[in-house]
C-alpha positions in Angstrom: 63.3 89.7 109.0 66.7 88.0 109.3 66.7 87.1 105.7 65.8 90.6 104.8 68.6 92.1 106.9 71.1 89.7 105.4 70.0 90.7 101.9 70.4 94.4 102.8 73.8 93.8 104.3 75.0 91.9 101.2 73.6 94.6 99.0 75.8 97.2 100.7 79.0 95.2 100.1 78.0 94.0 96.6 79.5 97.0 94.7 82.9 96.6 96.5 82.9 92.8 95.9 81.9 93.3 92.2 84.7 95.9 91.6 87.2 93.7 93.4 86.2 90.7 91.4 86.2 92.5 88.0 89.5 94.2 88.5 91.5 91.8 90.7 90.2 88.2 90.9 89.1 87.7 87.3 92.4 89.3 85.9 94.4 87.1 88.3 92.8 83.9 87.1 93.1 85.0 83.4 96.8 85.9 83.8 97.5 82.6 85.7 95.8 80.8 82.8 98.0 82.6 80.2 101.0 81.7 82.3 100.5 78.1 81.4 100.8 78.8 77.7 103.7 79.7 75.3 102.3 82.8 73.5 103.8 85.7 71.6 101.1 88.1 72.5 99.9 88.6 68.9 98.9 85.4 67.2 95.8 83.4 68.1 97.9 80.2 68.5 98.9 79.4 72.0 100.8 76.3 73.0 99.9 74.7 76.3 103.0 74.0 78.4 101.4 73.5 81.8 103.7 74.6 84.7 106.8 74.7 82.5 107.0 78.5 82.7 106.9 78.5 86.5 109.4 75.7 86.6 111.7 77.7 84.4 111.4 80.7 86.7 112.2 78.8 89.8 115.0 76.6 88.5 116.6 78.2 85.4 116.0 82.0 85.2 119.0 83.4 87.2 118.3 86.9 85.8 114.8 86.8 87.4 116.2 86.0 90.9 118.9 88.6 90.4 116.2 91.2 89.8 114.4 90.0 92.9 117.6 90.5 94.9 118.0 94.0 93.5 114.4 94.9 94.4 114.9 93.4 97.9 118.1 95.4 98.4 116.3 98.6 97.5 113.4 97.6 99.8 115.8 96.9 102.7 117.3 100.4 102.4 113.8 101.9 102.2 112.6 99.9 105.3 115.5 101.1 107.3 117.0 104.5 106.1 113.8 105.9 104.5 111.3 104.9 107.3 113.7 105.9 110.1 114.2 109.3 108.5 110.5 109.7 108.0 109.8 108.7 111.6 112.4 111.1 113.0 111.1 114.0 110.9 107.5 113.2 112.0 108.6 113.3 115.7 110.2 116.6 115.1 107.2 118.1 113.4 104.8 116.7 116.0 106.5 118.9 118.6 105.9 122.6 119.0 108.7 123.9 116.8 108.8 127.0 114.6 107.6 126.7 111.0 106.5 123.1 111.5 103.7 123.6 108.9 106.2 124.8 106.4 108.3 121.7 107.0 105.3 119.5 106.5 104.7 121.0 103.1 108.4 120.7 102.1 108.7 117.1 103.1 105.7 116.2 101.1 106.8 117.8 97.9 109.1 114.8 96.6 106.3 112.2 96.8 103.9 114.2 94.7 106.5 114.9 92.0 106.4 112.7 88.9 108.8 109.8 89.0 109.9 110.7 85.5 110.7 114.3 86.6 112.6 113.0 89.7 114.5 110.5 87.7 115.6 113.0 85.0 116.5 115.6 87.6 118.6 113.2 89.6 120.2 111.8 86.5 121.4 115.3 85.7 122.8 115.6 89.2 124.6 112.3 89.5 125.3 111.2 86.0 128.5 112.1 84.2 128.3 115.4 82.3 131.6 115.7 80.5 133.2 113.7 83.3 132.0 116.0 86.1 128.5 115.9 87.4 127.2 118.1 90.2 127.9 115.6 93.0 131.4 115.0 91.7 132.1 118.7 91.5 131.1 119.0 95.1 133.3 116.2 96.1 136.2 117.6 94.2 135.6 121.1 95.8 135.6 119.5 99.3 138.9 117.7 98.6 137.4 114.2 98.0 138.2 114.0 94.3 139.2 110.3 94.7 135.5 109.5 95.4 134.2 111.1 92.2 133.0 108.8 89.5 129.9 107.9 87.5 127.5 106.7 90.1 125.0 105.1 87.7 127.5 103.2 85.6 129.6 101.7 88.3 128.0 98.3 89.3 129.3 98.8 92.9 127.3 102.0 93.4 124.5 102.0 90.9 122.0 100.0 92.9 122.7 101.9 96.1 122.4 105.2 94.2 119.0 104.2 92.8 117.9 103.1 96.3 118.8 106.4 97.9 117.0 108.4 95.1 114.0 106.2 95.7 114.2 106.9 99.4 114.4 110.7 98.7 111.3 110.4 96.5 109.2 108.2 98.9 110.0 109.2 102.5 107.3 111.9 102.5 104.5 109.2 102.4 105.9 107.6 105.5 106.4 111.0 107.1 102.7 111.9 106.7 101.4 108.5 108.0 103.8 108.6 111.0 102.7 112.2 111.7 99.0 111.3 111.6 99.7 108.4 113.9 101.6 110.5 116.4 98.8 113.1 116.5 96.3 110.4 117.5 98.2 109.7 120.7 96.4 111.5 123.6 98.6 114.3 125.0 97.2 113.4 128.5 99.4 110.3 128.5 102.6 112.3 128.2 101.4 114.8 130.8 100.7 111.9 133.3 104.0 110.4 132.6 105.7 113.7 133.2 103.9 114.1 136.5 105.1 110.6 137.5 108.7 111.6 136.8 109.2 109.8 133.5 112.0 111.1 131.3 111.5 111.9 127.6 113.2 108.6 126.6 110.9 106.7 129.0 107.8 108.4 127.6 109.0 107.6 124.1 109.7 103.9 125.0 106.6 103.2 127.0 104.0 105.4 125.2 105.0 106.4 121.7 106.5 103.2 120.5 103.8 100.8 121.7 101.0 103.0 120.3 102.8 103.5 117.0 103.3 99.8 116.3 100.2 99.4 114.1 101.2 102.5 112.1 104.7 101.2 111.7 103.4 97.9 110.4 101.2 99.7 107.9 104.1 101.9 106.7 106.3 98.8 106.4 103.8 96.9 104.3 103.2 99.9 102.0 106.9 100.4 101.7 107.5 96.7 100.7 104.6 96.7 98.2 105.6 100.1 96.7 109.4 99.6 96.6 109.4 96.0 95.2 107.4 97.4 92.3 109.7 100.3 91.5 109.9 100.8 87.8 109.5 104.2 86.3 112.2 105.8 88.5 114.8 103.2 87.4 113.9 103.7 83.7 114.2 107.5 84.1 117.5 107.2 85.9 119.2 104.4 84.0 117.2 104.1 80.9 115.8 101.1 79.0 114.0 98.0 80.2 117.2 96.0 80.3 118.8 97.9 83.2 121.5 95.4 83.9 122.8 95.6 87.4 119.8 97.8 88.4 117.1 95.5 86.9 114.1 94.8 89.0 111.2 92.3 88.6 108.9 94.6 86.7 111.7 95.4 84.2 112.3 91.6 83.7 108.5 91.1 83.0 108.6 93.9 80.5 111.8 92.4 79.0 110.0 89.1 78.5 107.2 90.8 76.7 109.2 93.2 74.5 112.6 91.4 74.2 111.7 87.8 73.6 107.9 88.2 73.0 107.1 85.5 75.6 103.9 86.9 77.0 103.0 83.6 78.6 106.3 83.6 80.5 105.8 87.2 81.4 102.4 86.3 82.9 104.0 83.5 84.9 106.6 86.0 86.2 103.8 88.4 87.2 101.9 85.7 89.1 105.1 84.6 90.8 106.0 88.2 91.7 102.5 88.8 93.1 102.5 85.7 95.2 105.9 86.7 96.7 104.5 90.2 97.6 101.4 88.6 99.2 103.6 86.2 101.2 105.9 89.0 102.4 103.0 91.1 103.5 101.3 88.2 105.3 104.6 87.4 107.1 105.0 91.0 108.2 101.4 91.1 109.5 101.8 87.9 111.4 105.0 89.0 113.1 103.5 92.3 114.0 100.5 90.6 115.6 102.9 88.4 117.7 105.1 91.3 118.7 102.1 93.5 119.6 
C-alpha cells in the first residue's frame, strides 16, 4: 500500500515536473552548453572555447557590467518609490473611502497596457517635439523654464526618466498584491487594539507591518525579477537595442546576437544574468526569513 500511495503521489506531480523540465531545466542545460562555444548562430560549425566566454564577461566586458548597474538602478527606484507608492495606495483603498472600487480599477490600468503603447505615449510626452515637449511646456508655464530639456537624451536624466516611467507602468501589480494582503488581516485584531487604547500608528506598527512581511517579500522578489529584465519599455522609449546610457542586460544580450553575431557569448551572458537573479532572490528570501 505504501508503494502504491507513493506512485499515486508522484503521478500527481509528474505533469508539473515534466513541464518544468522541458521548458526550464533542459533549455538551461542547452544554453549553458552553447555558452561554452564560439558560434554565429547560423553555421553548423561551433568552436569550443570552454569557460572563455564567462571569463570575458567577468573580467573584460565593461559594457555588460554597466548595463547591470543601469538595471540595478532602475530596480532600486522600483523597490523604493514604486513599492512605497503601491503600499500607501493599497492602505488608502483598504479603508472605507468613497469611490475606492473606482480607484482600484484606475490604479490597475497602467500594468495591463502594452509596454509598447506606454513607451510610445511617454516618449511623446517627454521627448523633444520641436524643442518643446509636454513636460517642458508645463515647466515653462510654471516658471521653471531653466529645467526644460530633452529628458531621454541627457545622460544625467535618461536613466532616471526610464525608471520613473517603469514605476508608473508597474506600481499597479504591487498595489493589487498589497491590497489582497491587507484584506486577509482579520479586522478583529484592529478592533481589539482599539479597545486596548492603541493609536492608529501603534496598530499599523504592531499589526499591519508584521502580518504584511511575507507579502512585502513576495512583492520585492517579483519587483527585482521583473525590473531587472525590463526590455520592451526601454526600446519603445529610447529606441534600438544599443540604448547607450539606458542599456540593460537583456539589450546587451540582444546586441551580442544581432550586432556581433556571437550567439555563444550571448548564451553565456544569459546564464550569468539568470544566476545573478537567482542569487538576489535567494538573498532576499534568506534575509526576510531572519527578519521575520
